[in-house]
Wavefront OBJ file of the C-alpha trace (Angstrom):
o trace
v 104.721 -97.721 -39.393
v 100.896 -97.934 -39.060
v 99.149 -97.945 -42.446
v 95.826 -96.398 -43.384
v 93.341 -98.554 -45.273
v 91.367 -96.187 -47.495
v 87.883 -96.458 -48.963
v 88.628 -97.841 -52.435
v 87.332 -96.542 -55.759
v 85.728 -99.706 -57.134
v 84.715 -98.069 -60.415
v 85.996 -95.087 -62.429
v 83.005 -92.934 -61.441
v 82.698 -93.962 -57.788
v 82.908 -91.004 -55.400
v 81.481 -92.549 -52.241
v 80.135 -95.873 -51.025
v 78.563 -97.767 -48.161
v 80.622 -100.026 -45.935
v 78.052 -102.816 -45.928
v 79.922 -105.372 -43.821
v 83.302 -105.919 -42.190
v 84.779 -109.372 -42.858
v 87.515 -108.865 -40.246
v 87.601 -107.587 -36.676
v 90.162 -105.650 -34.673
v 93.125 -107.849 -33.766
v 92.800 -110.127 -36.814
v 95.936 -110.894 -38.800
v 95.510 -110.355 -42.542
v 97.646 -111.085 -45.578
v 97.626 -109.620 -49.074
v 94.540 -110.907 -50.888
v 92.475 -111.537 -47.745
v 88.926 -110.162 -47.839
v 88.465 -107.144 -45.571
v 84.969 -105.839 -46.222
v 81.942 -105.700 -48.494
v 81.570 -102.291 -50.129
v 78.256 -101.229 -51.645
v 78.580 -98.851 -54.609
v 75.732 -97.200 -56.496
v 75.374 -100.349 -58.599
v 76.691 -103.409 -56.768
v 78.099 -104.891 -53.586
v 81.739 -105.881 -54.014
v 84.379 -107.506 -51.832
v 87.456 -105.452 -50.896
v 90.818 -107.220 -50.527
v 93.868 -106.314 -48.466
v 97.001 -105.304 -50.358
v 99.326 -105.421 -47.333
v 99.808 -107.795 -44.439
v 99.582 -106.963 -40.743
v 97.164 -106.810 -37.841
v 93.879 -104.874 -37.933
v 94.503 -102.223 -35.278
v 91.254 -100.281 -35.506
v 88.104 -100.188 -37.641
v 87.387 -96.495 -38.200
v 84.038 -96.864 -40.000
v 81.138 -98.874 -38.622
v 79.143 -101.385 -40.648
v 76.276 -99.828 -42.587
v 77.919 -96.399 -42.804
v 76.855 -94.733 -46.056
v 78.296 -91.790 -47.927
v 81.901 -92.742 -47.110
v 84.025 -90.768 -49.573
v 86.671 -92.479 -51.681
v 90.147 -92.259 -50.096
v 88.675 -91.752 -46.604
v 90.515 -93.858 -43.958
v 88.309 -96.780 -42.927
v 90.779 -98.844 -40.875
v 94.336 -98.950 -39.541
v 96.727 -101.821 -40.254
v 99.611 -102.403 -37.833
v 102.932 -104.106 -38.486
v 104.561 -106.592 -36.080
v 105.393 -104.984 -32.756
v 103.166 -101.947 -33.296
v 100.107 -100.951 -31.289
v 97.418 -98.316 -31.481
v 99.559 -96.207 -29.148
v 101.596 -95.423 -32.281
v 98.500 -93.927 -33.949
v 97.030 -90.460 -33.412
v 93.324 -91.070 -32.702
v 92.506 -87.526 -31.711
v 90.280 -87.029 -34.750
v 86.532 -87.343 -34.537
v 84.846 -90.726 -34.592
v 85.157 -92.441 -37.929
v 88.107 -90.345 -39.004
v 91.115 -91.273 -36.832
v 94.420 -90.113 -38.206
v 97.095 -92.801 -38.331
v 100.717 -91.817 -38.424
v 102.030 -91.083 -41.936
v 102.126 -94.193 -44.108
v 105.255 -95.326 -45.883
v 103.947 -93.963 -49.169
v 103.198 -90.559 -47.639
v 106.607 -90.507 -45.963
v 108.425 -91.306 -49.185
v 106.491 -88.603 -51.047
v 107.459 -86.014 -48.432
v 111.126 -86.976 -48.591
v 111.213 -86.848 -52.374
v 109.599 -83.400 -52.623
v 112.222 -80.740 -53.492
v 112.570 -77.903 -51.007
v 111.526 -75.314 -53.553
v 108.350 -77.231 -54.447
v 105.154 -76.835 -52.367
v 104.311 -80.027 -50.458
v 100.931 -80.276 -52.204
v 101.970 -79.226 -55.682
v 100.268 -81.208 -58.457
v 102.158 -84.431 -59.141
v 102.945 -85.278 -62.729
v 103.219 -88.487 -64.687
v 105.956 -89.201 -67.202
v 105.848 -86.598 -69.929
v 105.071 -83.789 -67.455
v 101.349 -84.686 -67.418
v 99.298 -83.645 -64.403
v 98.402 -86.559 -62.098
v 94.592 -86.350 -61.858
v 91.579 -88.658 -61.779
v 89.520 -89.089 -64.996
v 86.515 -87.426 -63.333
v 88.625 -84.444 -62.269
v 89.948 -84.102 -65.824
v 86.434 -84.144 -67.279
v 85.144 -81.510 -64.865
v 88.218 -79.343 -65.505
v 87.718 -79.587 -69.276
v 84.037 -78.638 -68.981
v 84.820 -75.623 -66.774
v 87.970 -74.441 -68.519
v 90.190 -75.056 -65.498
v 93.977 -75.429 -65.802
v 94.871 -78.538 -63.805
v 98.522 -77.524 -63.581
v 97.504 -74.682 -61.269
v 95.638 -76.903 -58.789
v 97.062 -78.514 -55.652
v 95.974 -82.139 -55.366
v 94.570 -83.462 -52.094
v 94.374 -87.126 -53.137
v 96.938 -89.877 -52.550
v 100.442 -88.760 -53.576
v 99.128 -85.338 -54.612
v 96.573 -86.731 -57.091
v 93.999 -84.148 -58.158
v 90.477 -85.369 -57.369
v 86.951 -84.106 -57.986
v 86.787 -81.913 -54.856
v 89.974 -80.064 -55.844
v 88.561 -79.139 -59.253
v 85.148 -78.129 -57.922
v 86.801 -75.680 -55.516
v 88.976 -74.146 -58.235
v 88.068 -71.154 -60.341
v 88.038 -71.431 -64.157
v 90.658 -69.607 -66.160
v 89.303 -66.232 -67.174
v 88.861 -65.787 -70.915
v 88.618 -62.516 -72.782
v 85.003 -61.818 -73.565
v 84.105 -61.114 -77.172
v 82.286 -57.832 -77.859
v 78.588 -58.502 -78.315
v 75.976 -56.135 -79.600
v 73.851 -55.314 -76.581
v 70.783 -55.299 -78.784
v 71.139 -59.025 -79.399
v 72.592 -60.111 -76.050
v 70.625 -63.193 -74.960
v 68.840 -62.846 -71.638
v 69.211 -65.793 -69.303
v 66.735 -66.569 -66.575
v 67.756 -68.731 -63.639
v 65.227 -71.364 -62.652
v 64.664 -71.313 -58.886
v 65.287 -74.613 -57.112
v 62.555 -75.725 -54.737
v 63.978 -77.183 -51.541
v 62.980 -80.561 -50.156
v 61.621 -78.877 -47.017
v 59.403 -76.585 -49.098
v 57.916 -79.545 -50.928
v 57.438 -81.470 -47.674
v 55.470 -78.542 -46.223
v 53.053 -78.733 -49.139
v 52.070 -82.226 -47.975
v 52.327 -81.785 -44.211
v 48.559 -82.306 -43.819
v 48.650 -85.514 -45.908
v 49.756 -88.970 -44.836
v 52.891 -90.167 -46.589
v 55.975 -92.328 -46.166
v 59.378 -90.727 -46.700
v 61.715 -92.982 -48.674
v 65.388 -91.957 -48.521
v 67.389 -92.262 -51.721
v 69.962 -95.031 -51.863
v 73.172 -94.782 -53.882
v 71.639 -96.274 -57.032
v 68.624 -93.951 -57.021
v 70.862 -90.900 -56.505
v 73.092 -91.958 -59.391
v 70.159 -92.606 -61.728
v 68.659 -89.222 -60.863
v 71.950 -87.389 -61.409
v 72.917 -89.148 -64.654
v 69.522 -88.921 -66.335
v 69.076 -85.283 -65.311
v 72.486 -84.594 -66.817
v 71.552 -86.571 -69.931
v 68.348 -84.645 -70.634
v 69.951 -81.283 -69.864
v 73.165 -81.717 -71.831
v 72.476 -84.227 -74.625
v 70.636 -82.821 -77.672
v 68.202 -85.713 -78.163
v 66.246 -86.255 -81.350
v 63.968 -89.181 -82.141
v 63.447 -91.452 -85.146
v 60.478 -93.832 -85.298
v 59.804 -96.945 -87.367
v 57.448 -99.915 -87.293
v 58.801 -103.423 -87.780
v 56.783 -106.318 -89.217
v 57.556 -109.248 -86.938
v 55.707 -112.184 -88.508
v 58.758 -113.527 -90.339
v 60.919 -113.256 -87.218
v 58.313 -114.928 -85.008
v 57.972 -117.848 -87.434
v 61.748 -118.248 -87.742
v 62.176 -118.037 -83.966
v 59.587 -120.768 -83.453
v 61.427 -123.064 -85.885
v 64.788 -122.425 -84.229
v 63.444 -123.023 -80.736
v 62.034 -126.411 -81.774
v 65.475 -127.410 -83.076
v 67.236 -126.057 -79.968
v 64.790 -127.587 -77.484
v 67.014 -130.614 -76.923
v 69.881 -128.319 -75.864
v 67.709 -126.448 -73.378
v 67.933 -123.204 -75.362
v 64.968 -120.895 -75.927
v 65.575 -117.723 -77.901
v 63.581 -114.592 -77.108
v 62.597 -111.779 -79.447
v 64.992 -109.599 -77.434
v 67.900 -111.870 -78.430
v 67.116 -111.162 -82.094
v 66.875 -107.423 -81.375
v 70.333 -107.453 -79.744
v 71.817 -109.273 -82.728
v 70.033 -106.971 -85.191
v 71.414 -103.853 -83.491
v 74.935 -105.302 -83.251
v 75.013 -106.107 -86.969
v 73.486 -102.730 -87.863
v 76.311 -100.958 -86.023
v 78.749 -102.886 -88.218
v 76.800 -101.943 -91.361
v 76.765 -98.265 -90.326
v 80.128 -97.924 -88.515
v 79.960 -94.132 -88.254
v 76.992 -94.550 -85.887
v 78.918 -96.939 -83.608
v 80.279 -94.030 -81.608
v 80.276 -92.265 -78.233
v 80.616 -88.636 -77.138
v 83.907 -88.034 -75.292
v 83.616 -84.350 -74.383
v 85.978 -82.822 -76.915
v 85.931 -85.666 -79.441
v 83.936 -88.613 -80.775
v 85.203 -92.162 -80.252
v 84.167 -94.531 -83.042
v 84.223 -98.136 -81.824
v 85.177 -101.140 -83.932
v 83.251 -103.902 -82.073
v 79.521 -103.748 -81.376
v 79.216 -103.511 -77.584
v 75.475 -103.384 -76.943
v 74.014 -102.501 -73.539
v 70.583 -103.797 -72.524
v 68.474 -102.181 -69.795
v 67.508 -104.595 -67.009
v 64.932 -103.513 -64.429
v 65.721 -104.392 -60.816
v 64.127 -103.423 -57.533
v 64.783 -99.740 -56.948
v 66.451 -99.011 -60.283
v 68.038 -100.555 -63.328
v 71.296 -101.850 -64.774
v 72.544 -101.716 -68.349
v 74.880 -104.726 -68.650
v 76.959 -104.698 -71.821
v 77.174 -107.579 -74.304
v 80.625 -107.093 -75.818
v 81.486 -108.167 -79.397
v 77.797 -108.953 -79.908
v 78.172 -108.891 -83.692
v 80.379 -112.009 -83.644
v 78.325 -114.094 -81.188
v 75.609 -116.583 -82.090
v 72.016 -116.039 -81.015
v 72.276 -118.904 -78.514
v 75.452 -117.406 -77.008
v 73.849 -113.969 -76.736
v 70.768 -115.532 -75.138
v 72.780 -117.408 -72.496
v 74.999 -114.407 -71.752
v 72.009 -112.069 -71.447
v 70.206 -114.421 -69.059
v 73.320 -114.659 -66.873
v 73.867 -110.882 -66.812
v 70.201 -110.196 -66.053
v 70.160 -112.708 -63.186
v 73.289 -111.281 -61.589
v 72.056 -107.724 -62.182
v 68.914 -108.449 -60.150
v 71.132 -109.852 -57.390
v 73.427 -106.797 -57.704
v 76.386 -109.061 -58.352
v 77.684 -107.452 -61.543
v 81.249 -106.171 -61.628
v 81.692 -102.561 -62.884
v 83.274 -103.658 -66.174
v 80.103 -105.623 -66.962
v 77.793 -102.577 -66.947
v 80.152 -99.823 -68.099
v 81.077 -98.985 -71.668
v 79.269 -99.811 -74.876
v 78.203 -97.384 -77.577
v 74.541 -98.287 -77.950
v 71.709 -99.437 -75.684
v 68.358 -101.208 -75.937
v 65.376 -100.589 -73.655
v 62.559 -103.069 -74.243
v 59.272 -102.308 -72.489
v 57.248 -104.308 -75.002
v 57.184 -107.222 -72.580
v 55.201 -104.951 -70.224
v 52.645 -104.138 -72.912
v 53.980 -100.651 -73.696
v 53.200 -99.814 -77.333
v 55.853 -97.118 -77.816
v 58.001 -94.725 -75.785
v 61.100 -92.521 -75.959
v 64.160 -93.684 -74.025
v 66.760 -91.381 -72.453
v 70.299 -91.808 -73.785
v 72.752 -93.262 -71.272
v 75.931 -91.161 -71.650
v 78.360 -91.486 -73.284
v 76.339 -93.679 -75.705
v 75.451 -92.205 -79.073
v 71.963 -93.742 -79.227
v 69.393 -95.972 -77.522
v 66.600 -98.038 -79.094
v 63.210 -98.057 -77.350
v 61.265 -101.212 -78.240
v 57.494 -101.515 -77.860
v 55.117 -104.473 -77.875
v 54.304 -106.470 -80.989
v 50.629 -106.049 -81.864
v 48.309 -107.404 -84.524
v 47.343 -104.544 -86.834
v 45.654 -104.040 -90.168
v 48.245 -103.192 -92.837
v 48.278 -102.810 -96.584
v 50.153 -105.722 -98.175
v 52.542 -105.573 -101.131
v 49.673 -106.460 -103.458
v 47.613 -103.546 -102.158
v 45.241 -105.779 -100.242
v 44.376 -105.174 -96.616
v 45.880 -107.828 -94.337
v 46.785 -108.428 -90.695
v 50.406 -108.348 -89.488
v 52.279 -108.256 -86.188
v 53.826 -104.803 -85.919
v 56.354 -103.568 -83.357
v 57.258 -99.922 -82.792
v 60.905 -98.844 -82.477
v 62.068 -95.380 -81.467
v 65.738 -94.480 -81.801
v 66.859 -91.708 -79.425
v 69.972 -90.115 -80.902
v 72.673 -87.770 -79.589
v 72.886 -85.110 -82.304
v 76.482 -84.322 -81.311
v 77.468 -87.825 -82.417
v 74.930 -88.870 -85.045
v 73.142 -86.608 -87.522
v 69.632 -87.218 -88.832
v 70.495 -89.020 -92.059
v 73.035 -91.257 -90.311
v 70.535 -92.095 -87.594
v 67.932 -92.947 -90.227
v 70.446 -95.230 -91.956
v 71.171 -97.014 -88.673
v 67.467 -97.513 -87.881
v 66.850 -98.787 -91.419
v 69.619 -101.361 -90.967
v 68.051 -102.507 -87.670
v 64.628 -102.863 -89.292
v 66.073 -104.774 -92.265
v 67.785 -107.241 -89.930
v 64.618 -107.835 -87.892
v 62.430 -108.294 -90.982
v 64.972 -110.641 -92.587
v 66.193 -112.680 -89.579
v 67.696 -115.545 -91.584
v 70.247 -113.130 -93.046
v 71.557 -112.478 -89.516
v 72.891 -116.039 -89.429
v 74.884 -115.653 -92.637
l 1 2 3 4 5 6 7 8 9 10 11 12 13 14 15 16 17 18 19 20 21 22 23 24 25 26 27 28 29 30 31 32 33 34 35 36 37 38 39 40 41 42 43 44 45 46 47 48 49 50 51 52 53 54 55 56 57 58 59 60 61 62 63 64 65 66 67 68 69 70 71 72 73 74 75 76 77 78 79 80 81 82 83 84 85 86 87 88 89 90 91 92 93 94 95 96 97 98 99 100 101 102 103 104 105 106 107 108 109 110 111 112 113 114 115 116 117 118 119 120 121 122 123 124 125 126 127 128 129 130 131 132 133 134 135 136 137 138 139 140 141 142 143 144 145 146 147 148 149 150 151 152 153 154 155 156 157 158 159 160 161 162 163 164 165 166 167 168 169 170 171 172 173 174 175 176 177 178 179 180 181 182 183 184 185 186 187 188 189 190 191 192 193 194 195 196 197 198 199 200 201 202 203 204 205 206 207 208 209 210 211 212 213 214 215 216 217 218 219 220 221 222 223 224 225 226 227 228 229 230 231 232 233 234 235 236 237 238 239 240 241 242 243 244 245 246 247 248 249 250 251 252 253 254 255 256 257 258 259 260 261 262 263 264 265 266 267 268 269 270 271 272 273 274 275 276 277 278 279 280 281 282 283 284 285 286 287 288 289 290 291 292 293 294 295 296 297 298 299 300 301 302 303 304 305 306 307 308 309 310 311 312 313 314 315 316 317 318 319 320 321 322 323 324 325 326 327 328 329 330 331 332 333 334 335 336 337 338 339 340 341 342 343 344 345 346 347 348 349 350 351 352 353 354 355 356 357 358 359 360 361 362 363 364 365 366 367 368 369 370 371 372 373 374 375 376 377 378 379 380 381 382 383 384 385 386 387 388 389 390 391 392 393 394 395 396 397 398 399 400 401 402 403 404 405 406 407 408 409 410 411 412 413 414 415 416 417 418 419 420 421 422 423 424 425 426 427 428 429 430
């Protein structure tokens, strides 16, 4: 029976992708594990492997096609003795409909007569079979998943099913009309309207790629839904800079050179251990408090940024963190990171000090509980412990905090722990 090859979900949040390159052609024989194509997600280009063996009967999606939805047929795989005559290709280009696959056939046969063919499938324990994204949207909108028919593989409920469903009506509480809040909808200006404003000016139109769309959507969501508040401190860096210089001289023979950012990563990781209640993420209807310190670090690349995650950073040496960060940053710029390398973590660091920025406020990357914005170290006049005016290297740090996860006093305690670690760097090696 001809088998559909579907656009894979290469990360938990992937909804669509670009078929960057086919690694096979029609008529090729493939086995399980053979590379079929290169798929470009919003963050990386990844290779897609075959899970079945057979002959490539037809490629349904051309190279370079963008916006291909997850679970959309992209090719047809034929078994021995089969041909494309066994496949219904009456659909429009790029969406041919192969005959039912074995999985689809077995699902149909196992569906009881008194059960609708597209009724929601359930896991063991009578739990609705739905994607994590569909569950999150349903929870936010108050939708009962058990009342939704799934259109995904084997009746799985996917994002589109939930978006088309209506939330469960809830009894409204009586409200005094005198104090009923008035809401005003903000009109959305269309792209065409904005373009008309500049029709007499010369410009270049730059279409958004997958990464830019994702950054725009996630950061808009972050600023609209996360109650940010900001805590600011200055860190005296002279002790750290002197200690770093000494370490680098000793490590020179091993080809290791520690950066100030390596110390910042270590300082944040240890601070999260000192203040464990702040090592947490927002999970919609609950807070998840992590045990290890998984610290994400923003890396600028052409057209966007990555936040690769250094896992178990509290238990790694400075030299290990330095080597791991260099490797992640290099592969991030080449867009070669796997999804598990830039997803997760509870805390992030954004360091623009290397670009000369004195201070700034960073946007929290959900579901993280906080992000540290690091500015440049600058020589400034300060009052010493003896009351005398002196010169010191000062660095600004701004902690952006999700108030749903971390309250003011807890955030202040976390930032104090970070500052203490940076101003007493030798203690981080204990």
